[in-house]
C-alpha positions as CSV (number, residue, x, y, z in Angstrom):
1,M,93.8,47.1,111.2
2,R,93.5,43.4,109.9
3,R,94.2,42.5,106.3
4,L,94.0,38.7,106.4
5,L,90.9,36.9,106.0
6,S,90.9,33.5,107.8
7,V,88.7,30.0,108.3
8,G,86.4,30.9,111.3
9,D,86.2,34.7,110.7
10,R,82.8,36.4,110.9
11,V,82.1,38.8,108.2
12,L,79.2,41.0,107.0
13,F,78.2,40.4,103.5
14,D,75.1,41.5,101.8
15,E,74.0,42.9,105.2
16,V,73.9,39.5,106.8
17,E,76.5,38.1,109.1
18,H,78.4,34.9,107.7
19,Q,81.2,32.7,108.9
20,V,84.0,31.6,106.8
21,V,84.1,27.8,106.8
22,A,86.2,27.1,103.9
23,L,89.1,28.9,101.4
24,T,89.6,27.3,98.3
25,G,91.6,29.0,95.6
26,P,90.0,32.4,94.9
27,R,86.3,31.1,96.3
28,V,85.2,31.4,99.8
29,R,82.4,29.2,101.7
30,L,80.2,30.9,103.8
31,V,77.3,29.9,106.2
32,A,75.0,32.6,107.4
33,E,73.4,32.6,110.9
34,D,70.3,30.4,109.7
35,G,72.9,27.6,108.4
36,T,72.5,28.8,104.5
37,P,75.8,27.9,103.0
38,S,77.1,29.7,100.0
39,V,80.0,30.0,97.9
40,V,81.1,33.4,96.3
41,L,84.7,34.6,94.9
42,L,86.9,36.4,97.2
43,T,87.0,39.3,94.8
44,H,83.4,39.6,94.8
45,L,83.2,39.2,98.7
46,V,85.7,42.0,99.5
47,G,84.6,44.5,96.8
48,S,80.8,44.2,98.1
49,E,79.2,46.9,99.5
50,G,79.2,47.0,103.4
51,F,81.5,44.1,103.6
52,M,83.3,44.1,107.0
53,I,85.2,41.5,109.2
54,L,83.3,41.3,112.5
55,D,85.3,39.2,114.5
56,A,88.5,37.3,114.2
57,A,90.4,35.6,116.8
58,G,89.3,37.9,119.5
59,S,90.5,41.2,117.9
60,A,88.3,44.1,117.3
61,P,86.0,44.2,114.4
62,N,87.5,46.2,111.5
63,A,86.3,47.2,107.9
64,G,88.2,45.3,105.5
65,T,88.6,48.0,102.8
66,R,89.1,51.2,105.3
67,T,92.2,53.3,105.0
68,L,94.4,54.4,107.5
69,A,93.0,57.8,107.5
70,D,89.5,56.5,108.6
71,L,91.2,55.4,111.7
72,L,92.9,58.8,112.8
73,L,91.2,61.6,114.3
74,D,94.1,64.3,113.9
75,D,91.8,67.1,112.1
76,M,89.4,66.7,114.9
77,P,89.4,68.8,118.2
78,S,90.8,66.6,121.0
79,E,87.6,66.6,123.2
80,V,85.7,65.2,120.0
81,A,88.4,62.6,119.3
82,A,88.4,61.6,122.6
83,R,84.7,61.1,122.9
84,A,84.8,58.9,119.8
85,R,87.2,56.5,121.1
86,E,85.3,56.1,124.5
87,W,82.2,55.2,122.4
88,E,84.6,52.8,120.4
89,R,85.1,51.0,123.7
90,H,81.7,50.8,124.7
91,V,80.7,49.8,120.9
92,V,83.1,46.9,120.8
93,E,82.4,45.5,124.2
94,V,78.5,45.3,123.0
95,E,80.0,43.4,119.7
96,T,82.4,41.0,121.1
97,G,81.7,41.0,124.8
98,L,85.3,42.2,125.4
99,P,86.6,46.1,125.4
100,P,89.8,46.6,123.3
101,G,92.9,45.8,124.6
102,A,91.5,42.9,127.0
103,E,93.9,40.8,128.4
104,P,94.1,37.2,127.1
105,G,91.9,34.9,128.6
106,T,89.4,37.4,130.0
107,R,86.2,36.4,130.5
108,P,83.3,38.8,129.4
109,R,81.1,40.6,132.0
110,P,77.8,38.7,132.0
111,E,75.5,41.3,130.7
112,F,77.9,41.4,127.8
113,D,78.6,37.9,127.0
114,P,77.3,36.9,123.8
115,Q,77.0,33.4,124.8
116,L,74.5,34.6,127.4
117,R,72.7,37.7,125.9
118,T,71.5,38.7,122.7
119,V,72.7,41.7,121.2
120,R,69.4,43.9,121.8
121,Q,70.0,42.8,125.5
122,R,73.7,44.0,125.2
123,E,72.6,47.0,123.8
124,A,70.0,47.7,126.5
125,A,72.9,46.9,129.2
126,K,75.0,49.3,127.8
127,A,72.6,51.9,127.8
128,A,71.5,51.7,131.2
129,E,75.4,51.7,132.1
130,L,76.1,54.7,130.3
131,S,72.7,56.4,131.8
132,L,74.6,56.0,135.3
133,T,77.3,58.6,134.6
134,G,74.3,61.4,134.3
135,D,73.8,61.4,130.8
136,P,70.7,59.4,129.8
137,I,71.3,57.4,126.8
138,S,68.9,54.9,125.1
139,S,69.5,51.3,123.6
140,R,68.4,53.0,120.1
141,T,71.5,55.3,120.3
142,V,73.6,52.3,121.1
143,K,72.2,50.6,118.1
144,R,72.6,53.6,116.0
145,M,76.3,54.0,117.2
146,R,77.2,50.3,116.4
147,E,75.7,50.8,112.9
148,R,77.8,53.9,112.3
149,Y,80.9,52.2,113.5
150,R,80.3,48.9,111.2
151,A,79.7,51.5,108.3
152,Q,82.2,54.2,108.8
153,G,84.9,53.0,111.7
154,L,86.2,55.3,114.2
155,R,85.2,58.6,112.3
156,G,81.4,57.1,112.4
157,L,81.5,58.1,116.1
158,V,82.6,61.5,115.9
159,D,79.8,64.0,116.7
160,G,77.9,64.6,113.4
161,R,77.5,68.4,114.5
162,T,81.5,68.5,114.4
163,R,81.6,67.0,110.9
164,R,79.3,69.5,109.1
165,P,80.9,71.3,106.3
166,V,81.7,74.7,107.6
167,S,81.5,77.5,105.4
168,R,83.7,80.8,105.6
169,H,80.7,82.7,104.5
170,G,78.5,81.5,107.1
171,R,74.7,81.5,106.5
172,T,74.9,84.3,103.7
173,D,72.7,83.8,100.8
174,E,74.9,82.2,97.8
175,R,73.2,85.1,95.7
176,V,75.0,87.6,97.3
177,I,78.3,86.0,97.6
178,A,77.8,85.8,93.7
179,A,77.1,89.3,93.0
180,L,79.8,90.1,95.5
181,R,82.4,88.0,93.7
182,E,81.3,89.9,90.3
183,A,81.6,93.4,92.1
184,L,85.2,92.5,93.1
185,G,86.3,91.2,89.8
186,A,84.9,94.6,88.1
187,E,87.1,96.4,90.4
188,T,90.6,95.3,88.9
189,S,90.7,98.2,86.4
190,R,89.0,100.8,88.3
191,S,90.2,103.5,90.7
192,T,90.4,102.3,94.2
193,G,87.2,102.7,96.2
194,T,85.9,101.9,99.4
195,A,83.6,99.0,100.7
196,E,80.7,101.3,100.6
197,R,80.9,101.2,96.8
198,L,81.0,97.7,96.7
199,H,78.0,97.5,98.7
200,R,75.8,99.7,96.3
201,R,77.3,97.9,93.5
202,V,76.2,94.6,94.8
203,E,72.8,95.8,95.7
204,A,72.5,97.1,92.2
205,I,73.4,93.7,90.7
206,L,71.1,91.7,92.8
207,A,68.2,93.7,92.0
208,E,69.3,93.3,88.2
209,R,69.3,89.8,88.5
210,H,66.3,88.9,90.9
211,G,64.3,92.0,91.4
212,A,64.5,94.5,93.8
213,G,63.9,93.3,97.5
214,E,64.2,89.5,96.6
215,V,67.4,88.8,98.1
216,T,68.1,89.9,101.7
217,M,71.5,92.0,102.1
218,P,73.5,91.0,105.2
219,S,74.2,93.5,108.0
220,R,76.8,96.1,107.3
221,T,79.2,94.0,109.6
222,T,78.9,90.8,108.0
223,F,79.1,92.4,104.5
224,Y,82.7,94.2,105.3
225,R,83.7,90.7,106.7
226,L,82.7,88.9,103.6
227,V,84.5,91.7,101.5
228,N,87.9,91.3,103.6
229,S,87.2,87.6,103.0
230,L,86.5,87.1,99.3
231,S,89.5,90.0,98.2
232,A,92.1,88.5,100.3
233,G,95.2,88.6,98.2
234,K,93.5,90.9,95.5
235,H,94.1,94.2,97.0
236,T,90.7,95.8,96.2
237,L,90.6,98.1,98.6
238,G,94.5,98.9,98.3
239,A,96.7,100.2,95.7
240,A,95.6,100.2,92.1
241,T,98.8,99.2,90.5
242,T,99.4,96.2,93.2
243,R,95.9,95.4,92.1
244,R,96.5,95.2,88.6
245,S,99.8,93.2,89.0
246,A,98.2,90.5,91.1
247,A,95.2,90.1,88.5
248,N,98.1,89.7,85.9
249,R,99.6,86.7,88.0
250,P,99.3,83.3,85.8
251,E,96.7,80.9,86.9
252,G,99.6,78.1,86.8
253,P,102.8,77.6,89.0
254,F,105.5,80.0,87.8
255,T,108.3,78.5,85.7
256,A,112.1,79.9,86.2
257,T,113.5,81.2,83.4
258,W,116.6,79.7,82.6
259,A,119.6,79.7,80.1
260,A,122.5,77.5,79.8
261,R,125.2,79.9,78.0
262,P,125.5,83.5,77.3
263,G,123.3,85.0,74.7
264,Q,120.9,82.0,74.6
265,Q,118.1,84.5,76.1
266,V,118.0,88.1,76.4
267,Q,115.2,90.2,77.6
268,I,114.5,93.9,76.9
269,D,112.2,96.5,78.3
270,S,111.6,100.3,78.9
271,T,110.5,102.1,81.9
272,P,110.9,105.9,82.9
273,L,114.0,106.5,85.0
274,D,113.7,107.8,88.7
275,V,116.2,110.6,87.9
276,M,115.2,114.2,86.6
277,A,117.7,115.2,84.0
278,V,118.3,119.1,83.3
279,F,117.7,119.9,79.7
280,D,119.1,122.9,77.7
281,D,115.8,125.1,78.7
282,G,116.5,125.0,82.4
283,H,113.7,122.7,83.0
284,A,114.1,119.3,84.7
285,R,112.3,116.2,83.5
286,R,112.2,112.5,83.8
287,V,113.8,110.3,80.8
288,E,113.4,106.8,79.9
289,L,115.6,104.0,80.2
290,T,115.6,101.3,77.8
291,A,118.1,98.1,78.7
292,A,118.7,94.5,77.9
293,V,120.0,91.7,80.2
294,D,121.2,88.6,79.5
295,V,119.2,85.7,81.5
296,A,122.4,83.3,82.0
297,T,124.7,85.8,83.1
298,R,122.5,88.8,84.4
299,T,124.9,90.9,82.5
300,L,123.5,94.5,81.6
301,C,124.3,94.0,77.7
302,A,123.2,97.7,77.0
303,V,121.4,100.8,78.5
304,I,120.3,103.9,76.7
305,L,118.4,106.9,77.9
306,T,115.9,108.9,75.9
307,P,114.5,112.1,76.2
308,T,111.0,111.1,75.2
309,S,109.2,107.9,74.6
310,T,111.3,105.1,73.6
311,K,111.3,104.9,69.7
312,A,111.8,101.8,67.5
313,V,115.1,103.2,66.4
314,D,116.1,103.3,70.0
315,A,115.4,99.5,70.6
316,S,117.3,98.9,67.1
317,L,120.2,101.2,68.4
318,L,120.1,98.9,71.6
319,L,120.7,96.0,69.7
320,A,123.7,97.7,67.8
321,R,125.4,98.8,70.7
322,M,125.0,95.1,72.4
323,L,127.2,93.7,69.3
324,V,130.2,96.3,70.2
325,P,132.4,96.4,73.1
326,E,132.2,99.6,75.2
327,P,135.1,101.4,74.9
328,M,137.0,103.0,78.0
329,R,136.1,106.6,78.6
330,P,138.5,109.5,79.9
331,G,138.3,109.5,83.5
332,W,137.3,106.0,84.1
333,A,139.3,104.1,86.6
334,E,142.1,101.6,85.1
335,T,140.2,98.8,87.1
336,M,137.2,99.1,85.0
337,A,139.1,98.0,81.9
338,M,138.8,94.5,80.5
339,S,142.4,93.9,80.7
340,R,142.0,94.2,84.8
341,S,139.1,92.1,85.0
342,L,138.0,88.5,85.2
343,L,136.8,88.2,81.7
344,P,138.5,86.0,79.1
345,H,140.5,89.2,77.9
346,R,144.0,87.5,77.0
347,R,142.7,85.4,73.9
348,L,140.4,88.0,72.8
349,A,143.3,90.7,73.1
350,D,145.6,88.1,70.9
351,I,143.2,87.8,68.2
352,D,142.6,91.7,68.0
353,A,144.7,94.8,69.8
354,R,141.4,96.7,70.1
355,M,140.3,94.9,73.0
356,E,143.0,96.4,75.0
357,H,140.7,99.5,75.0
358,A,137.8,97.9,76.1
359,A,135.8,98.3,79.3
360,A,134.8,95.3,81.6
361,K,131.7,94.2,80.2
362,P,131.4,91.2,78.1
363,V,129.7,91.5,74.2
364,I,126.9,89.2,74.1
365,V,125.5,88.3,71.0
366,P,121.8,87.5,71.5
367,E,120.2,84.3,70.1
368,S,116.6,85.1,71.2
369,I,114.9,88.1,72.8
370,T,112.1,88.2,74.7
371,V,109.9,91.7,74.8
372,D,106.6,92.7,75.8
373,R,104.0,93.8,73.3
374,G,104.6,97.4,73.1
375,A,104.3,99.3,69.8
376,I,108.1,99.6,69.5
377,Y,108.9,96.1,69.7
378,E,106.0,95.3,67.5
379,S,107.2,97.7,64.5
380,A,108.5,96.4,61.5
381,T,111.7,98.3,62.2
382,F,112.6,96.3,65.3
383,R,111.5,93.2,64.0
384,R,113.6,93.6,60.8
385,S,116.7,94.5,63.0
386,C,116.1,91.3,64.6
387,E,115.7,89.3,61.5
388,L,119.0,91.1,60.1
389,L,121.2,89.9,63.0
390,G,119.6,86.4,63.3
391,I,118.0,86.9,66.2
392,S,114.8,85.3,67.4
393,L,112.2,87.5,68.8
394,Q,110.0,86.0,71.5
395,P,107.0,88.4,72.5
396,A,105.5,87.7,76.1
397,R,102.0,86.6,76.4
398,P,99.5,89.3,76.9
399,D,99.4,90.5,80.6
400,T,101.8,88.0,81.6
401,P,104.8,90.0,83.4
402,T,106.3,86.9,84.4
403,D,107.4,85.8,81.0
404,K,110.2,88.7,81.3
405,G,110.4,89.1,84.9
406,I,114.5,89.2,84.8
407,I,114.2,92.5,83.2
408,E,111.4,93.8,85.0
409,R,113.4,92.9,88.3
410,T,116.8,94.4,86.7
411,L,115.1,97.6,85.9
412,Q,113.9,97.9,89.6
413,S,117.3,97.2,90.8
414,V,118.5,100.1,88.5
415,N,116.4,102.5,90.4
416,T,117.5,101.0,93.8
417,L,121.0,100.8,93.1
418,F,121.9,103.6,91.1
419,C,119.3,106.4,90.9
420,Q,118.8,106.9,94.7
421,H,122.3,108.0,94.8
422,V,121.9,110.4,92.1
423,A,121.0,114.1,92.3
424,G,117.5,114.7,91.1
425,Y,116.3,111.3,92.3
426,T,112.2,111.5,92.1
427,G,111.6,108.1,94.4
428,R,109.6,105.2,93.0
429,A,106.2,107.1,93.4
430,A,104.8,110.5,94.2
431,S,104.5,109.6,98.1
432,H,108.5,108.9,97.9
433,R,109.4,112.2,96.1
434,G,111.3,114.9,97.6
435,R,109.7,118.5,98.3
436,D,112.0,120.1,95.6
437,V,113.4,117.4,93.4
438,E,113.8,119.8,90.2
439,A,116.0,121.9,91.9
440,E,118.2,119.2,93.0
441,A,118.7,117.9,89.4
442,C,122.2,119.0,88.0
443,W,123.0,116.5,85.3
444,S,122.3,116.4,81.7
445,L,120.8,113.5,79.7
446,A,124.3,112.8,78.3
447,Q,125.8,112.9,81.5
448,L,123.3,110.8,83.0
449,Q,124.0,108.3,80.3
450,E,127.8,107.9,80.9
451,L,127.1,107.9,84.6
452,L,125.0,104.9,84.1
453,E,127.4,103.5,81.7
454,E,130.1,103.9,84.4
455,W,128.1,102.4,87.2
456,V,127.0,99.3,85.0
457,I,130.8,98.5,84.7
458,A,132.1,99.3,87.8
459,G,129.0,98.4,90.1
460,W,126.7,96.1,88.5
461,Q,129.2,93.7,86.6
462,T,131.2,93.2,89.3
463,R,128.3,92.8,92.0
464,P,127.5,89.2,93.2
465,H,124.1,88.1,92.1
466,S,121.9,86.0,94.2
467,E,120.7,84.1,91.5
468,L,124.3,83.2,89.8
469,T,125.8,80.4,91.8
470,G,129.3,79.1,91.1
471,P,129.1,75.8,90.3
472,D,132.4,74.6,92.4
473,T,132.1,76.7,95.2
474,G,128.4,77.3,95.7
475,R,128.9,81.2,96.5
476,P,127.3,83.9,94.4
477,L,129.0,85.1,91.3
478,S,129.1,88.5,89.8
479,P,127.9,88.8,86.1
480,N,131.4,89.1,85.0
481,E,132.5,85.9,86.8
482,M,129.4,83.9,85.6
483,F,130.3,85.1,81.7
484,A,133.8,83.6,82.2
485,V,132.4,80.3,83.8
486,L,129.8,79.8,81.0
487,V,132.5,80.7,78.1
488,A,134.7,78.1,79.4
489,A,131.9,75.6,79.4
490,A,130.0,76.7,76.3
491,G,132.4,78.8,74.2
492,Y,132.2,82.2,72.9
493,V,131.7,83.0,68.9
494,P,131.3,86.8,68.5
495,V,130.2,88.7,65.2
496,M,131.2,91.6,63.3
497,L,128.7,94.6,63.3
498,T,129.9,96.9,60.4
499,G,128.5,100.4,59.8
500,T,126.3,99.1,57.1
501,D,124.8,96.8,59.1
502,Y,124.1,99.6,61.7
503,I,122.2,101.3,58.7
504,E,120.3,98.3,58.0
505,L,118.9,98.8,61.8
506,L,117.5,102.0,61.0
507,P,113.5,102.7,60.0
508,A,112.9,102.3,56.3
509,T,110.7,104.2,53.9
510,W,110.1,104.1,49.9
511,R,110.0,107.0,47.7
512,T,110.6,107.9,44.0
513,I,114.0,109.6,43.0
514,N,112.8,112.5,40.8
515,D,114.7,115.1,39.1
516,Y,115.1,117.4,42.4
517,G,116.1,114.1,44.3
518,V,113.6,112.5,47.1
519,R,111.1,114.1,49.2
520,I,110.4,112.9,52.7
521,E,107.7,114.8,54.8
522,R,108.4,118.2,52.7
523,R,112.0,117.8,53.1
524,T,114.2,117.4,50.0
525,Y,117.2,115.0,49.9
526,D,119.9,114.8,47.1
527,A,123.1,113.7,45.9
528,Q,125.2,113.6,42.7
529,A,125.5,109.9,42.9
530,L,121.7,109.9,42.0
531,N,122.2,111.6,38.7
532,P,121.8,107.9,36.8
533,L,118.8,106.9,39.2
534,R,116.3,109.7,38.4
535,R,113.1,108.8,37.3
536,Q,114.1,105.1,36.9
537,H,112.4,101.9,38.1
538,S,114.1,100.6,41.3
539,G,113.3,97.0,40.0
540,V,111.2,96.3,43.4
541,H,108.0,95.6,41.8
542,A,106.2,95.1,45.4
543,Q,106.9,98.9,46.0
544,N,105.7,99.8,42.4
545,G,109.4,100.8,41.4
546,K,110.1,103.0,44.2
547,W,113.5,103.1,46.2
548,E,114.4,101.9,49.9
549,I,115.3,104.8,51.9
550,R,116.8,104.9,55.6
551,Y,116.7,107.5,58.0
552,D,117.4,108.1,61.5
553,P,114.6,110.0,63.1
554,Y,117.1,111.8,65.5
555,D,119.1,113.1,62.8
556,L,117.1,114.2,59.6
557,S,120.0,116.1,58.1
558,Q,121.0,112.9,56.2
559,V,119.5,109.7,54.4
560,W,120.7,106.5,52.9
561,I,119.1,105.3,49.7
562,R,119.8,102.0,48.5
563,N,121.1,101.6,45.1
564,H,118.9,98.5,44.0
565,H,120.4,98.6,40.3
566,D,123.7,97.6,41.7
567,L,121.9,94.6,43.8
568,H,122.2,91.9,40.9
569,A,125.9,93.0,40.0
570,S,127.2,92.6,43.3
571,R,125.4,89.3,44.0
572,A,127.4,88.2,40.6
573,E,130.8,89.8,42.2
574,D,131.0,88.7,45.4
575,D,127.7,87.2,46.7
576,K,126.5,90.2,48.5
577,Q,122.8,90.1,49.0
578,R,121.9,93.6,49.2
579,G,122.8,96.9,47.3
580,E,125.3,99.6,48.5
581,F,123.8,102.6,50.1
582,I,124.0,106.0,48.7
583,R,124.1,109.1,51.2
584,A,122.0,112.2,50.6
585,V,121.8,115.1,52.5
586,W,119.0,117.7,53.0
587,T,119.3,120.5,50.5
588,H,118.3,123.1,52.9
589,L,120.7,122.2,55.8
590,P,123.1,125.1,55.6
591,M,120.1,127.2,56.8
592,V,119.8,125.2,60.3
593,S,122.3,126.0,62.8
594,A,121.6,122.8,65.1
595,P,120.7,119.2,64.7
596,F,117.0,118.5,64.7
597,A,114.7,115.3,65.2
598,D,111.3,114.3,63.5
599,F,109.5,115.7,66.4
600,T,111.3,119.0,66.0
601,W,110.4,119.1,62.2
602,R,107.1,118.8,63.1
603,H,106.9,121.3,65.5
604,A,108.5,123.7,63.3
605,R,106.0,122.7,60.3
606,R,102.8,123.6,62.9
607,R,104.6,127.2,64.0
608,A,105.0,128.0,60.3
609,A,101.8,126.9,59.2
610,A,100.1,129.2,62.6
611,D,102.5,132.2,61.6
612,P,100.2,134.8,59.7
613,T,103.2,136.6,58.5
614,I,104.4,133.6,56.4
615,G,102.5,133.4,53.1
616,R,103.4,130.3,51.3
617,V,104.3,127.2,53.8
618,D,107.1,125.5,51.8
619,E,110.3,123.6,52.6
620,T,112.3,127.2,52.9
621,A,109.8,128.8,55.1
622,I,109.6,125.6,57.2
623,A,113.5,125.6,57.3
624,R,113.7,129.4,58.4
625,T,111.2,129.0,61.0
626,L,113.3,125.5,62.3
627,D,116.6,127.7,62.7
628,E,114.5,130.4,64.2
629,L,113.1,128.1,66.7
630,L,116.4,126.6,67.4
631,T,118.4,129.6,67.8
632,R,115.8,131.4,70.1
633,A,115.0,128.7,72.1
634,G,118.8,127.2,72.7
635,Q,120.0,130.8,73.9
636,G,118.7,129.7,77.6
637,P,116.4,131.0,80.1
638,T,118.6,133.9,80.9
639,E,118.0,135.3,77.4
640,A,115.0,136.9,75.5
641,P,112.2,134.2,76.8
642,A,111.0,132.1,74.0
643,D,108.0,130.0,73.7
644,A,107.7,127.4,76.4
645,D,106.9,124.8,73.5
646,D,109.9,126.0,71.7
647,R,112.1,125.6,74.6
648,R,111.0,122.0,75.5
649,V,111.2,120.9,71.7
650,A,114.5,122.3,71.2
651,A,115.9,121.0,74.7
652,R,114.8,117.6,73.8
653,T,116.4,117.7,70.3
654,R,119.6,118.7,71.8
655,A,119.6,116.1,74.3
656,A,118.8,113.4,71.8
657,A,121.8,114.7,69.8
658,E,124.2,114.8,72.8
659,A,123.1,111.6,74.3
660,R,123.5,109.5,70.7
661,P,126.1,107.1,71.3
662,P,129.0,106.8,68.7
663,V,128.2,104.2,66.2
664,P,130.1,103.6,63.3
665,L,128.5,104.7,60.1
666,A,128.9,102.7,56.8
667,E,131.2,103.4,53.7
668,T,128.5,104.7,51.4
669,A,129.1,106.3,48.0
670,D,129.9,110.1,48.0
671,D,126.9,112.4,47.8
672,G,129.1,114.8,45.3
673,L,127.4,117.9,46.4
674,D,130.3,119.8,47.6
675,D,133.0,120.1,44.9
676,D,135.2,122.5,47.3
677,P,138.8,121.3,46.7
678,D,139.4,121.9,50.2
679,D,137.3,119.2,51.4
680,E,140.3,116.9,51.5
681,Q,142.0,118.7,54.3
682,T,138.6,118.7,56.3
683,L,137.7,116.2,59.0
684,E,133.9,116.0,59.8
685,L,133.5,115.2,63.7
686,T,130.8,113.1,65.2
687,D,129.1,116.6,66.6
688,G,128.7,118.2,63.2
689,H,131.7,120.8,63.9
690,E,134.7,120.9,61.3
691,D,138.3,121.3,62.1
692,N,140.9,122.3,60.0
693,V,143.8,119.7,59.7
694,K,145.8,120.9,56.9
695,D,149.4,120.8,58.4
696,E,148.7,118.0,61.1
697,E,149.0,114.5,61.0
698,L,146.4,112.7,62.2
699,A,146.5,109.8,64.7
700,T,145.8,106.4,64.1
701,V,142.2,105.5,65.2
702,I,141.3,102.0,66.2
703,P,137.5,101.5,65.6
704,F,135.7,99.4,68.0
705,G,133.8,96.3,66.7
706,V,132.8,92.8,67.7
707,F,135.0,90.1,65.8
708,D,134.4,88.4,62.8
709,A,133.9,84.7,63.6
710,H,135.3,83.7,60.3
711,A,138.4,85.6,60.1
712,E,139.1,84.5,63.8
713,A,139.0,81.0,62.9
714,R,141.3,81.8,59.9
715,R,143.8,83.5,62.5
716,W,144.2,80.3,64.5
717,P,146.1,76.8,63.2
């Protein structure tokens, strides 16, 4: 296609043929066929509507502003393209006297010689020539093809019937298409139906919008074809879960979640585990898994199993477990120790000998955490915990699972790589479940928790991950290997999580300290250390003088009361920002033989209120009912049968207590309730039992914890 305008060229300007006789700077001098001269700017000439170079140095006429796409017919059927190129050869011969590609010096045939014949005569000659092939062609058709070639180029010679826009909906009324789209959109949140239900819904929409019988519905076959076409990729007639997941997919392109250093971004989520745990009542039930994954290294920072739906305190406990090293357990292989792994252990061990007993899983301090908008993650308890630990909380956008796609995929991997190998595996859906899964289940919640933690260290942390690529070798790295690589590049500054910090992560409530202590949900807590604070104003005017109380929903035997009166003194002494905690125990604790949670207490209250043999339902009556419930339901299914609800509540209570991981408690003020001089010879264990150690020397206990960055800095020159 020529892009050069030269003197002597014939051009089409204002629908009249002109010849270029002179080019002077930006001006072009033209002479029309009738001899009328004119001078125009070159930009005006080239930009005018219909401008075309008709003839120059014997070459075929071409549109000066036509693009290469106008000359290509790659998107046309081969026979249509061949027909258009054949017409081009005839049209060019009519225009110039010579067909395209004629050898230099070739003389035009007499019937097409422009010097001997007019355009109309040449058109009639070409029509007569084409009619001899058996397909009658009129001179008017040849003229029309010439005009189309001038205006549109080669694509103008394409059969117009093949250039008509093809609708994938055929000749179906657009009102039917609009109604069907509306019906398909309404199916997203409904249970999956059939195309017949869609047909009835579309008929109802058309009758409501346009009146009954005003719009003709297509045939059933055509309608079903339209349903398949318009619902492609939406799973309208497929699985409801897949349909809702596809509807939640963002409209824009996906952006990969990326982090350059450990802890820069951590994602947390909860999901039912595809394994059944056996509870004390003999029944097997599914439990819930809450996990945190580090985006940069894909490390499973912490995992927690709960017998019921995850609570805000469970999410806070997950944060606490992330900030302490995982201790080696009895029976674990030595290869699972941090000292035998690729983690940067030697330097940490030189700083503190406690790392010698840690398992091969890095301690990652999160900078930001991405969570969904579930109630537990939007609770004040979890938000306050993140604020206390200096963590930025990033809620995912509503109905946008891709904002935390890494934890979603990680939880699926846990079910695939771990759960399917555990007795009591349920499968990912009811259609994948075995015949008698409950009979296969044999692990308690505490045992499942330990198995899962062992698998995380021995399996997940050492397994190459396809998304973790080594910067030097390009091979997939395991989470532990990636952590070692990033620590070498970005550094590592851990922090210390103390027992007081753990109490700060617990839920809070505000109460008045009376003569009898504090009252929470008809439970009374008291301690000798509360004597100076009874009937006193806490100094917190925003809470009308009430006192801040922290409690563990899974262990209501004790609470921690903040001493706000020591707040200003402690600030003046050593710049502490908050007062110390006073531990207070439940006054009726000796009446209860087993640990209990908040849901256990509420169940006992309902039982006591419904028992006609109990007169006044006070705290003592509830405590007696609670003890009777836990004692009877905890005897096992072979003993005298207890109420099914009692067994279920008691089983969940005991499972929650056994599965609670050891977390260091704060050094709080003495409650002063027990004045027995033998207390100095009694050691309180984590499960609530007591062992006499009068004549035995206790071994040195090295508690686990993450290191204080300031203390670490002071150790190094």
